NUVEXZA-596264 format. One record per atom (N, C-alpha, C): y, z, x. Coordinates in steps of 0.2 Angstrom, whole numbers, padded with zeros to 4 digits, always signed. Atoms other than C-alpha are relative to their C-alpha. Last residue first. Example, Ala and Ser with C-alpha at 12.3 -4.5 7.8 and 13.67 -1.06 7.14 Angstrom:
<nodes>
-0006-0001-0004
-0005+0036+0068
+0005+0003-0004
-0006+0000+0004
-0022+0039+0062
+0006+0000+0004
</nodes>
This chain:
<nodes>
+0004-0001+0006
-0061-0182-0143
+0005-0002-0006
+0003+0006+0002
-0054-0189-0127
-0003+0000-0007
-0002+0001+0007
-0042-0174-0124
-0003-0007-0002
+0004+0005+0004
-0049-0168-0107
+0002+0000-0007
-0004+0005+0001
-0036-0159-0096
-0003-0005-0005
-0007-0002+0003
-0044-0142-0097
+0004-0006-0002
+0001-0003+0007
-0062-0149-0096
+0007+0002-0003
+0002+0005+0005
-0058-0161-0082
+0000+0003-0007
-0006+0003+0001
-0050-0147-0072
-0001-0006-0005
-0005-0005+0004
-0065-0137-0074
+0006-0003-0002
+0003+0000+0006
-0076-0152-0068
+0004+0005-0005
-0002+0007+0003
-0065-0155-0053
-0003+0000-0008
+0003+0006-0003
-0066-0137-0048
+0002-0006-0004
-0002+0006+0002
-0057-0120-0051
-0003-0006+0004
+0004+0002+0006
-0066-0104-0048
+0001-0007-0002
+0007+0000-0002
-0058-0101-0031
-0005-0003-0005
+0000+0005-0004
-0041-0105-0038
-0007-0001+0003
-0001+0006+0004
-0043-0094-0053
-0001-0006+0005
+0006+0002+0004
-0050-0080-0042
+0000-0006-0004
+0006+0002-0004
-0036-0081-0030
-0006-0001-0003
-0002+0006-0002
-0023-0080-0044
-0005-0003+0005
+0001+0005+0005
-0031-0066-0052
+0001-0007+0002
+0007+0001+0001
-0033-0055-0036
-0001-0006-0005
+0002+0003-0006
-0014-0058-0033
-0008-0001+0000
-0002+0007+0001
-0010-0053-0051
-0002-0004+0006
+0004+0003+0005
-0020-0037-0050
+0002-0008-0001
+0007+0001-0003
-0012-0033-0033
-0005-0003-0005
+0000+0006-0005
+0005-0036-0040
-0007-0001+0002
+0000+0006+0003
+0001-0025-0055
+0001-0006+0004
+0006+0002+0002
-0004-0011-0044
+0000-0007-0004
+0003+0003-0006
+0013-0011-0035
-0007-0002-0003
+0006-0003-0002
+0021-0008-0052
-0003-0004+0006
+0006+0004+0002
+0039-0013-0057
-0006+0004+0004
+0005-0005-0002
+0057-0006-0058
-0007-0003-0002
+0006+0002+0003
+0072-0018-0057
-0006+0005+0002
+0005-0005+0000
+0089-0011-0052
-0006-0002-0004
+0001-0002-0007
+0103-0023-0048
-0006+0004+0001
-0005-0005-0002
+0101-0033-0064
-0001+0003+0007
-0007+0003+0000
+0092-0048-0070
+0005+0005+0000
-0001+0006-0004
+0076-0038-0074
+0007-0003-0001
-0007+0001-0001
+0077-0021-0082
+0001-0006+0005
-0005-0003+0004
+0058-0016-0082
+0007-0002+0003
-0004-0005-0003
+0045-0028-0074
+0006+0003-0004
-0006-0002+0003
+0031-0038-0080
+0004+0005+0004
+0000-0007+0001
+0018-0048-0070
+0007+0002-0004
-0006-0004-0001
+0014-0066-0070
-0001+0007+0000
+0004-0005-0003
+0002-0081-0068
+0006+0006+0002
-0004-0005-0005
+0011-0093-0079
-0005+0006+0002
+0000-0007+0001
+0002-0108-0087
+0004+0004+0004
-0003-0005-0005
+0001-0127-0087
-0001+0007-0003
+0002-0007+0002
-0008-0142-0094
+0003+0005+0005
+0003-0004-0006
+0003-0157-0087
-0002+0007-0003
+0002-0006+0002
+0009-0170-0100
-0005+0003+0005
+0005+0001+0006
+0013-0188-0099
-0004+0006-0002
+0005+0004-0002
+0021-0186-0082
-0005-0001-0005
-0001+0006-0005
+0031-0171-0086
-0006-0005+0000
-0002+0006+0004
+0031-0160-0102
+0001-0006+0005
+0005+0002+0005
+0020-0146-0095
+0002-0007-0003
+0006+0004-0003
+0031-0144-0080
-0004-0003-0005
-0002+0006-0002
+0047-0139-0089
-0006-0004+0002
-0003+0004+0005
+0040-0125-0099
+0002-0007+0001
+0006+0003+0004
+0028-0120-0085
+0003-0004-0006
+0001+0006-0002
+0044-0116-0075
-0006-0004-0003
+0002+0001-0007
+0046-0101-0085
+0000-0007+0002
+0005+0005-0002
+0054-0097-0102
-0001+0001+0007
-0003+0005-0004
+0062-0083-0112
-0005-0004+0003
-0006+0002+0003
+0056-0072-0126
+0004-0005+0004
-0006+0000-0004
+0038-0071-0119
+0006-0002-0005
-0004+0006+0003
+0023-0067-0129
+0007+0001+0003
-0007-0001-0001
+0011-0056-0117
+0003-0007-0004
-0003+0005+0004
-0007-0051-0118
+0007+0000+0000
-0003-0001+0007
-0012-0039-0105
+0002-0006-0003
-0005+0005+0003
-0023-0040-0089
+0002+0003-0007
-0003-0003+0005
-0034-0030-0077
+0006-0004-0003
-0007+0000+0000
-0045-0042-0068
+0003+0004-0005
-0002-0007+0001
-0064-0038-0067
+0008+0001+0001
-0002-0003-0006
-0068-0055-0059
+0003+0007-0001
+0006+0001-0005
-0079-0061-0073
+0002+0004+0006
+0005-0004+0002
-0066-0055-0086
-0006+0000+0005
-0002-0007+0000
-0051-0062-0078
-0006+0004-0001
-0001-0002-0007
-0060-0079-0075
+0002+0007+0001
+0007+0000-0003
-0066-0081-0093
+0000+0003+0008
+0004-0006+0002
-0049-0076-0099
-0007+0001+0003
-0004-0007-0003
-0039-0088-0088
-0004+0006-0002
+0001+0000-0008
-0052-0103-0091
+0003+0007+0002
+0007-0001-0001
-0052-0100-0110
-0001+0001+0007
+0001-0007+0001
-0033-0100-0110
-0007+0003+0001
-0002-0004-0006
-0033-0116-0101
+0000+0007-0001
+0005+0001-0005
-0045-0124-0114
+0003+0004+0006
+0006-0004+0001
-0034-0117-0128
-0005+0000+0006
+0005+0004+0003
-0017-0123-0122
-0007+0003+0000
+0006+0001-0004
-0004-0110-0119
-0006-0004-0003
+0006-0003+0003
+0011-0114-0128
-0006-0001+0004
+0007+0002-0003
+0028-0117-0119
-0005+0004-0004
+0000+0006-0003
+0047-0117-0122
-0007-0002+0002
-0003+0005+0004
+0049-0103-0134
+0000-0007+0003
-0007-0001+0000
+0036-0092-0126
+0004-0006-0003
-0006+0003+0003
+0018-0090-0129
+0006+0001+0003
+0002+0005+0004
+0001-0086-0122
+0005-0004-0004
-0006+0002+0004
+0006-0077-0107
-0001-0005-0004
+0003+0006+0003
-0010-0068-0101
+0006-0002-0005
-0001+0002+0007
-0001-0056-0090
-0004-0006-0002
-0003+0007+0001
-0006-0046-0075
+0000-0002-0007
+0003+0006-0003
-0010-0028-0075
+0004-0006-0001
+0005+0003+0004
-0006-0013-0086
-0003-0006+0002
+0006-0003-0002
+0005-0004-0073
-0006-0002-0004
+0001+0000-0007
+0021-0010-0081
-0006+0005+0001
+0000-0007-0002
+0020-0013-0100
-0002+0000+0008
+0000+0000-0007
+0024-0029-0108
+0001+0007+0003
+0005+0003-0003
+0028-0029-0127
+0001+0000+0008
+0002+0007+0001
+0041-0018-0136
-0006-0002+0005
+0005+0000+0005
+0045+0000-0139
-0003-0007-0001
-0004+0002+0006
+0061-0001-0128
-0005+0000-0006
-0004-0006+0002
+0052+0009-0114
+0004-0002-0006
+0004-0006+0002
+0038-0004-0114
+0004+0006-0002
-0003-0003+0006
+0049-0020-0115
-0003+0007-0002
+0004-0005+0003
+0044-0027-0098
+0004+0004-0005
-0003-0006+0001
+0054-0043-0093
-0005+0005-0004
-0003+0000+0006
+0044-0057-0085
+0002+0007-0002
+0000-0007+0002
+0040-0061-0067
+0004+0000-0007
-0006-0003+0001
+0034-0078-0061
+0000+0007-0004
+0002-0007-0002
+0020-0088-0054
+0007+0003-0001
-0007-0004-0002
+0020-0105-0063
-0002+0007+0003
-0001-0007+0000
+0003-0114-0062
+0006+0003+0002
-0006-0004-0003
+0002-0132-0065
+0000+0007-0002
-0001-0006+0003
-0013-0144-0068
+0006+0004+0004
+0004+0000+0006
-0016-0162-0065
+0001+0006-0004
+0006-0004+0001
-0002-0163-0053
-0004-0001-0006
+0004+0003+0006
+0011-0177-0051
-0007+0004+0000
+0006-0002-0002
+0019-0171-0034
-0006-0002-0005
+0001+0002-0007
+0036-0179-0036
-0008+0000+0001
-0001+0007+0000
+0038-0177-0055
-0003-0003+0007
+0006+0003+0004
+0031-0160-0054
+0000-0007-0001
+0007-0001-0004
+0043-0156-0040
-0006-0002-0004
+0001+0005-0006
+0058-0164-0049
-0006+0001+0004
+0000+0007+0002
+0056-0156-0066
-0001-0004+0006
+0006+0002+0003
+0051-0139-0059
+0000-0007-0003
+0005+0002-0005
+0066-0138-0049
-0006-0002-0002
-0002+0006-0003
+0078-0138-0064
-0005-0003+0005
+0006+0002-0002
+0070-0124-0074
+0001-0007+0004
+0002+0005+0004
+0087-0122-0083
-0007-0003+0003
-0005+0004+0003
+0098-0111-0072
-0002-0006-0004
-0004-0004+0004
+0086-0098-0067
+0006-0003-0004
+0004-0002+0006
+0073-0110-0061
+0005+0004-0005
-0004+0000+0006
+0085-0117-0048
-0003+0001-0007
-0007-0002+0000
+0073-0121-0034
+0003+0001-0007
-0005+0004+0003
+0054-0122-0035
+0007+0003+0001
-0005-0003+0004
+0041-0113-0024
+0006-0005-0002
-0006-0001-0003
+0025-0116-0014
+0005+0002-0006
-0003-0007+0001
+0007-0119-0015
+0007+0000+0003
-0007-0001-0002
+0000-0137-0017
+0002+0007-0002
-0004-0006+0002
-0019-0138-0018
+0007+0000+0003
-0006-0001-0005
-0028-0155-0017
+0004+0006-0003
-0007+0003+0003
-0044-0153-0027
+0005+0001+0006
+0001+0007+0002
-0062-0151-0021
+0006-0003-0004
+0000+0002+0007
-0057-0135-0012
-0001-0007-0001
+0001+0007+0002
-0061-0127+0005
+0000-0001-0007
+0004+0003+0006
-0056-0110+0009
+0001-0007+0000
+0006+0003-0002
-0050-0105+0027
-0004-0003-0006
-0001+0005-0006
-0032-0103+0023
-0006-0003+0002
+0004+0006+0002
-0035-0094+0006
+0000-0005+0006
+0007-0002+0002
-0029-0077+0011
-0005-0006-0001
+0003-0003-0006
-0014-0084+0020
-0007+0002-0002
+0001+0006-0006
-0009-0096+0006
-0004+0003+0006
+0005+0004+0002
-0012-0082-0008
-0001-0006+0006
+0006-0004+0000
-0001-0069+0001
-0006-0005-0002
+0002-0002-0007
+0013-0081+0004
-0007+0003+0001
+0002+0006-0003
+0012-0088-0014
-0001+0001+0007
+0006+0003+0003
+0012-0071-0022
-0002-0006+0004
+0005-0004-0004
+0026-0065-0010
-0007-0002-0003
+0000+0002-0007
+0037-0079-0017
-0005+0004+0004
+0003+0007+0000
+0032-0076-0035
-0001-0002+0008
+0007-0001+0002
+0037-0057-0034
-0004-0007+0001
+0003-0001-0006
+0053-0063-0026
-0007+0002+0000
+0007+0001-0001
+0056-0070-0043
-0002+0001+0007
-0001+0007+0003
+0062-0060-0053
+0004-0005+0005
+0007+0001+0001
+0058-0045-0042
-0001-0007-0004
+0003+0007-0001
+0076-0049-0038
-0007+0000+0000
-0003+0006+0003
+0084-0032-0035
-0005-0005+0000
-0004+0005-0004
+0074-0016-0031
+0004-0005-0004
-0007+0001+0003
+0065-0001-0038
+0003-0005+0005
-0005+0002-0005
+0046+0000-0033
+0006-0001-0005
-0005+0005+0002
+0032+0009-0042
+0005-0001+0005
+0004+0005+0004
+0016+0019-0039
+0005-0006-0001
+0003+0005-0005
+0022+0030-0025
-0003-0005-0004
+0007+0000+0000
+0025+0045-0037
-0003-0005+0004
+0003-0006-0003
+0043+0047-0031
-0007+0001-0001
-0001-0006+0004
+0048+0029-0034
-0004+0006+0002
+0006-0002+0004
+0048+0018-0019
+0002+0005-0005
+0003-0007-0001
+0064+0010-0013
-0006+0001-0004
+0007+0000+0003
+0072-0007-0011
-0003+0006+0002
+0005-0002-0004
+0091-0005-0009
-0007+0000-0003
+0005-0005+0002
+0103-0015-0019
-0005+0001+0005
+0002-0005-0006
+0118-0026-0016
-0004+0005-0003
+0001-0007+0000
+0118-0040-0030
-0002+0004+0006
+0007-0003+0001
+0122-0057-0024
+0001+0007-0001
+0000-0007+0001
+0139-0067-0025
-0007+0003-0002
+0005-0003+0004
+0140-0085-0019
+0001+0008+0000
+0004-0004-0004
+0155-0095-0013
-0004+0005-0005
+0007+0003-0001
+0160-0109-0025
-0004+0005+0005
+0004+0001+0007
+0178-0105-0025
-0006-0003+0002
-0003+0005+0004
+0184-0100-0007
-0004+0000-0006
+0002+0000+0007
+0183-0085+0005
+0003-0006-0004
+0004+0006+0002
+0185-0089+0023
-0002-0001-0007
+0007-0002-0001
+0192-0072+0028
-0005-0005-0001
+0001-0001-0007
+0209-0079+0029
-0007+0002+0002
+0001+0006-0003
+0207-0084+0011
-0001+0000+0007
+0007+0002+0002
+0205-0066+0006
-0002-0007+0003
+0004-0004-0005
+0221-0062+0016
-0008-0002-0002
-0001+0003-0007
+0231-0076+0008
-0005+0004+0004
+0004+0007+0000
+0225-0071-0010
+0000-0002+0007
-0003+0006+0004
+0232-0053-0008
-0005-0006+0001
-0006-0001+0002
+0228-0036+0000
+0003-0005-0005
-0005+0004-0003
+0209-0038+0000
+0007+0002-0003
-0005-0004-0003
+0199-0024-0006
+0005-0003+0004
+0002-0001-0007
+0183-0034-0010
+0005+0004+0004
-0005-0003-0004
+0186-0033-0029
-0003+0001+0007
+0003-0001-0006
+0177-0043-0042
+0005+0001+0006
-0004+0000-0006
+0186-0041-0059
-0005+0001+0006
+0002-0005-0005
+0175-0046-0074
+0004+0000+0007
-0006-0005+0000
+0185-0057-0086
-0002+0005+0005
-0006+0004-0003
+0174-0073-0084
+0005+0005+0001
+0002+0001-0008
+0158-0062-0087
+0007-0002+0003
+0002+0006-0002
+0166-0057-0104
-0001-0001+0007
-0004+0004-0004
+0166-0039-0108
-0003-0007+0001
+0005+0004-0005
+0157-0030-0122
+0005-0005+0004
+0003+0006+0004
+0170-0018-0129
-0004-0004+0005
+0004+0004-0004
+0176+0000-0124
-0003-0006-0004
+0007-0001+0001
+0189+0006-0136
-0004-0004+0005
+0005+0006+0001
+0207+0007-0131
-0007+0003-0001
+0003+0000+0007
+0219+0022-0135
-0005-0006-0001
-0003+0006+0004
+0229+0018-0120
-0003-0001-0007
-0007+0000+0000
+0227+0035-0112
+0003-0006-0004
-0002-0005+0004
+0209+0037-0117
+0008-0001-0001
+0002+0001+0006
+0204+0021-0109
+0003+0005-0005
-0005+0005+0002
+0214+0025-0094
-0002-0003-0007
-0007-0002+0001
+0205+0041-0092
+0005-0005-0002
-0001-0002+0007
+0188+0033-0095
+0007+0003-0001
+0001-0008+0001
+0190+0024-0079
+0001+0002-0007
-0006-0004+0003
+0189+0005-0081
-0001+0007-0001
+0002-0004+0006
+0175-0002-0070
+0006+0004-0002
-0004-0005+0003
+0179-0016-0058
-0003+0004-0006
-0003+0002+0007
+0166-0025-0049
+0003+0006-0003
+0002-0004+0006
+0162-0021-0031
+0003-0004-0006
-0005+0000+0005
+0163-0031-0014
-0003+0004-0006
+0002-0004+0005
+0155-0032+0003
+0006+0000-0006
-0006-0004+0002
+0158-0048+0013
-0002+0005-0006
+0002-0005+0006
+0143-0057+0021
+0006+0005+0000
-0002-0007-0001
+0148-0072+0033
-0001+0004-0007
+0006-0005-0001
+0137-0087+0031
+0003+0007+0001
+0002-0001-0007
+0151-0100+0035
-0006+0005+0001
+0003+0006-0003
+0152-0105+0017
-0003+0000+0007
-0004+0005-0001
+0155-0087+0012
-0004-0006+0002
+0002+0004-0006
+0142-0075+0006
+0005-0006+0000
-0003+0007+0000
+0149-0061-0006
-0002-0004+0006
-0001+0004-0006
+0138-0046-0007
+0002-0007-0001
+0003+0007-0001
+0138-0035-0022
+0002-0002+0007
-0001+0003-0007
+0141-0017-0027
-0004-0006+0000
+0005+0001-0005
+0142-0011-0045
+0002-0003+0006
+0001-0006-0003
+0154-0004-0058
-0006-0001+0005
-0005-0004-0002
+0153-0019-0070
-0002+0006+0004
-0004+0004-0005
+0139-0031-0072
+0005+0004+0004
+0003-0002-0006
+0126-0021-0082
+0004-0003+0006
+0000-0007-0001
+0135-0022-0098
-0002+0003+0006
-0007-0001-0002
+0138-0041-0097
+0001+0008+0001
-0003-0005+0006
+0119-0043-0099
+0007+0002+0003
-0002-0007-0002
+0116-0057-0086
+0002+0003-0007
-0002-0004+0005
+0107-0074-0087
+0001+0007+0002
+0006-0003+0003
+0107-0086-0072
+0003+0005-0006
+0005+0005-0002
+0122-0090-0061
-0007+0003-0003
+0007-0003-0001
+0137-0081-0069
-0005-0006+0001
+0005+0003+0005
+0154-0088-0066
-0007+0003+0002
+0007+0003-0001
+0166-0077-0056
-0003-0003-0006
+0003+0001+0006
+0184-0070-0055
-0006-0004+0002
+0003+0007+0001
+0191-0064-0038
-0003+0001-0008
+0006+0000+0003
+0203-0051-0032
-0003-0006-0002
+0006+0000-0004
+0216-0054-0019
-0007+0002-0003
+0001-0007-0003
+0231-0049-0029
-0006+0001+0004
-0005-0001-0005
+0236-0068-0031
-0001+0007+0003
-0006-0002+0003
+0219-0071-0039
+0005+0002+0005
-0003-0005-0004
+0205-0081-0031
+0007+0002-0003
-0007+0000-0002
+0195-0091-0043
+0002+0006+0004
-0003+0006+0003
+0177-0097-0048
+0008+0000+0001
-0007-0001+0001
+0167-0086-0036
+0003-0006-0003
-0004+0004-0005
+0149-0089-0039
+0007+0001-0001
-0006+0002+0002
+0137-0076-0047
+0003-0005+0005
-0006-0003-0004
+0120-0069-0046
+0006-0003-0003
-0006+0000+0004
+0102-0072-0053
+0006+0003+0004
-0001-0006+0003
+0088-0075-0040
+0007-0001-0004
-0006-0003+0001
+0081-0091-0034
+0000+0006-0004
-0003-0004-0006
+0065-0095-0025
+0006+0003-0002
-0007+0002+0000
+0054-0100-0040
+0004+0004+0005
-0005-0006+0002
+0035-0098-0039
+0007-0004-0001
-0007+0000-0002
+0024-0114-0039
+0003+0007-0003
-0001-0007+0002
+0005-0117-0040
+0007+0001+0003
-0006-0003-0003
+0002-0136-0041
+0001+0007-0002
-0001-0006+0004
-0016-0143-0043
+0006+0003+0003
-0005-0004-0003
-0019-0161-0038
+0001+0006-0004
-0005-0002+0004
-0035-0171-0042
+0005+0005+0003
-0001-0007+0003
-0045-0177-0028
+0006+0001-0004
-0003+0000+0006
-0048-0196-0026
+0001+0007-0003
-0003+0006+0002
-0061-0193-0013
+0004+0000-0007
+0003+0004+0006
-0065-0175-0009
+0004-0006-0001
+0004+0005-0003
-0060-0168+0008
-0003-0005-0005
+0007+0000+0001
-0046-0158+0000
-0004-0006+0003
+0003+0006+0002
-0029-0156+0007
-0008+0000-0001
+0007-0001-0003
-0021-0139+0007
-0004-0006-0002
+0006+0004+0003
-0003-0144+0004
-0006+0002+0004
+0005+0001-0005
+0012-0132+0007
-0006-0003-0003
+0007-0001+0002
+0026-0134-0005
-0004-0001+0006
+0005+0000-0006
+0045-0132-0004
-0007+0001-0002
+0006-0003+0002
+0059-0135-0018
-0005-0002+0006
+0001-0005-0005
+0075-0141-0009
-0006+0004-0002
-0004-0006+0002
+0083-0152-0022
-0001+0006+0004
-0007+0002-0001
+0076-0169-0015
+0005+0006-0002
-0003+0005+0004
+0059-0162-0013
+0007-0001+0001
-0005-0002+0005
+0051-0153+0001
+0002-0006-0005
-0005+0005+0002
+0035-0155+0011
+0005+0003-0005
-0005-0003+0004
+0023-0144+0021
+0005-0006-0002
-0007+0003-0001
+0007-0150+0029
+0005+0003-0005
+0001+0006-0004
-0011-0144+0031
+0007-0003+0002
+0001+0006+0004
-0009-0126+0025
+0000-0006+0005
+0005-0001+0006
-0011-0109+0032
-0001-0006-0004
+0007-0003-0002
-0004-0111+0049
-0005+0001-0005
+0003+0003-0006
+0014-0112+0043
-0006+0003+0002
+0006+0005+0002
+0015-0106+0025
-0002-0003+0006
+0006-0003+0002
+0025-0090+0030
-0006-0005-0001
+0003-0003-0005
+0038-0099+0040
-0007+0004-0002
+0003+0005-0004
+0041-0111+0026
-0003+0003+0006
+0007+0002+0003
+0042-0096+0014
-0003-0006+0005
+0006-0005+0000
+0055-0087+0024
-0006-0003-0002
+0001-0001-0007
+0066-0103+0027
-0006+0005+0001
+0004+0006-0003
+0065-0107+0009
-0002+0001+0007
+0007-0001+0003
+0071-0089+0004
-0005-0006+0002
+0003-0006-0003
+0086-0090+0016
-0008+0001-0002
+0002+0002-0007
+0090-0108+0010
-0003+0006+0004
+0006-0003-0001
+0090-0104-0009
-0002+0000+0008
-0002-0003-0007
+0108-0108-0012
-0006+0004+0002
-0004+0005-0004
+0106-0119-0028
+0002+0002+0007
+0002+0007+0001
+0101-0104-0038
+0005-0005+0003
-0001+0002+0007
+0105-0088-0030
-0002-0007-0001
+0000+0007+0002
+0098-0083-0013
+0000-0001-0007
-0005+0002+0004
+0098-0067-0003
+0000-0007-0002
-0003+0006-0001
+0083-0059+0005
+0005-0002-0005
-0006+0000-0003
+0081-0041+0002
+0003-0006+0003
-0006-0002+0005
+0068-0043-0011
+0006+0001+0003
-0001+0006+0005
+0056-0053+0001
+0006+0002-0005
-0002+0006-0004
+0056-0040+0016
+0003-0006-0005
-0007-0002-0003
+0056-0024+0005
+0002-0007+0003
-0005+0001+0005
+0041-0032-0004
+0007+0002+0002
-0001+0007+0002
+0032-0035+0012
+0005-0001-0006
-0004+0003-0006
+0035-0017+0018
+0001-0008-0002
-0007-0002+0001
+0029-0011+0001
+0004-0003+0005
-0003+0004+0006
+0013-0021+0003
+0007+0002-0001
-0001+0006-0003
+0010-0014+0021
+0003-0004-0006
-0006-0001-0004
+0012+0004+0014
+0002-0007+0003
-0006+0000+0004
+0000+0000+0000
+0006+0000+0004
</nodes>
């Protein structure tokens, strides 16, 4: 567990919002080296390692996390030296204010900043009532004297802003608190799977990697699936746990059988394969209906139709500075992914994709 926590610290402390995933891509490229036959990228920056099959005319299977985390981009620099920003990915406005962030300039300089939180004293004095803020109105403050000083530090509109959050263990040692488990979970899953399966031979071409720009509309999945043209697609992603709110998705209860979300329905033959594999491998799992989407929603509509699913875990309070999630859930999901890939063969792929009846 100690090594797993260290690996989680490493991936969650990487910084990379949508469209600016370079640090995450470099990490994954380094981790894939030596475990795959070749590495390739698409035109938007998604990256994949190929384990080439010796079988003739082998079908392709694509397993993809996504590299990006949610954050912000500077939209304007005000005369007083503060900033306004646009959100990149979905944010609850109530968790944006009163937090620490890191602004990353075009030159790569990291600058600390915070978001304004109106003191209750001022609210009482003015008779104002707290209301839901608009992201565009939230004040980002790095302590500069004025606009000229901010610009002297190289800050320009379009610079990225990432939550500043420490990765820590909970007191019971079972869970982790950090930013960006959505979806550094997936990055670590791909790294662990690629290294564990390095010596395995498959009768299909296996692509393991990660897409860009999932948080802003599943964009990377469109381009990578079009490029690689897989027979099957497995997204690897983190979903919101609603257990403390009385809803579905409970941390510590294992990986997810994600049978529904607004952009994707799990096909019966794929569901059978997932459940049969989980049962035979002794994987702890829970059923999950998603309120949001994953890259499976984009991938399954490409190239005439690509049967897809999501290999996931759930986490509390995602898309915020502080996400809480289970170490054991990661281990169950990793065991599940490896079992699926080892059990998958050309006959099973034909069964899942076979609609000749």
